[in-house]
C-alpha positions in Angstrom: 126.1 -35.4 132.9 123.9 -37.8 134.7 124.5 -37.8 138.5 121.5 -40.0 139.2 121.3 -43.6 137.9 118.6 -46.2 138.4 118.7 -50.0 137.7 115.5 -52.0 137.5 114.2 -55.1 135.8 110.7 -53.5 135.4 109.8 -51.2 132.6 107.8 -48.9 135.0 111.2 -47.6 136.1 111.4 -45.3 133.1 109.1 -43.0 135.0 112.2 -41.9 137.0 113.5 -40.2 133.9 111.0 -37.4 134.6 112.9 -36.5 137.8 116.4 -36.7 136.3 117.5 -40.3 136.6 119.4 -42.1 133.9 117.3 -45.3 133.8 118.6 -48.7 132.9 116.0 -51.5 132.6 118.2 -54.6 132.8 117.6 -58.4 132.7 120.3 -59.6 135.0 123.4 -58.8 137.1 125.8 -59.2 134.2 124.1 -56.2 132.5 124.4 -54.2 135.6 128.1 -55.0 136.0 128.8 -53.9 132.4 127.0 -50.6 132.9 128.7 -49.9 136.2 132.1 -50.3 134.5 131.2 -47.5 132.1 129.7 -45.0 134.6 131.5 -41.7 135.1 133.0 -40.9 138.5 130.6 -37.9 138.8 127.6 -40.2 139.5 126.3 -39.3 143.0 123.3 -41.7 143.5 122.8 -45.2 142.2 119.2 -46.3 142.9 118.2 -49.9 142.3 115.2 -52.1 142.5 115.2 -54.2 145.7 115.2 -57.2 143.3 118.9 -56.6 143.0 119.7 -56.0 146.7 122.0 -59.0 147.1 124.1 -57.9 144.1 124.5 -54.3 145.3 125.2 -55.4 148.9 128.1 -57.5 147.6 129.2 -54.9 145.1 129.4 -52.1 147.7 131.3 -54.0 150.4 134.6 -52.5 149.5 133.5 -49.0 148.7 135.7 -46.5 150.5 134.5 -43.2 149.0 131.4 -41.3 150.0 129.9 -41.3 146.5 128.0 -42.8 144.9 125.3 -43.4 147.4 123.4 -46.7 146.8 119.6 -46.5 147.4 117.3 -49.5 147.2 113.8 -48.7 145.9 110.9 -51.1 146.3 109.0 -51.7 143.1 106.8 -54.4 144.7 104.6 -53.9 147.7 106.2 -57.0 149.3 109.5 -55.2 149.3 108.5 -51.9 150.9 109.1 -52.9 154.6 112.5 -54.4 153.7 113.6 -51.3 151.7 112.6 -48.9 154.4 114.5 -51.0 157.0 117.6 -51.0 154.8 117.3 -47.3 154.2 117.0 -46.6 157.9 120.1 -48.7 158.6 122.1 -47.1 155.9 121.3 -43.6 157.2 122.1 -44.7 160.8 125.5 -46.1 159.6 126.3 -43.0 157.6 125.6 -40.3 160.2 125.4 -42.3 163.4 121.8 -41.5 164.4 118.3 -42.8 163.5 116.4 -40.2 161.5 113.4 -42.2 160.4 
């Protein structure tokens, strides 16, 4: 059972298979939506390329349960600062303090 899932539009993402992710290289948000419908409830982490940030921000607005956690990963150097800021904010909202 895959508890770690990754979505990206870049083929380099398949490297995450080595650390246990079920990797989906997708072309658009419609593909993501179809895959998300089929994911089992046991998924704990859904990581995604920052290219899809706006999709996942909208998708997770009504999430009430703790899992899955949504984790943006920068696959472009231009997105690194943005992803780190989003991760810090997500941690702060989750536990109420700044860790990073």
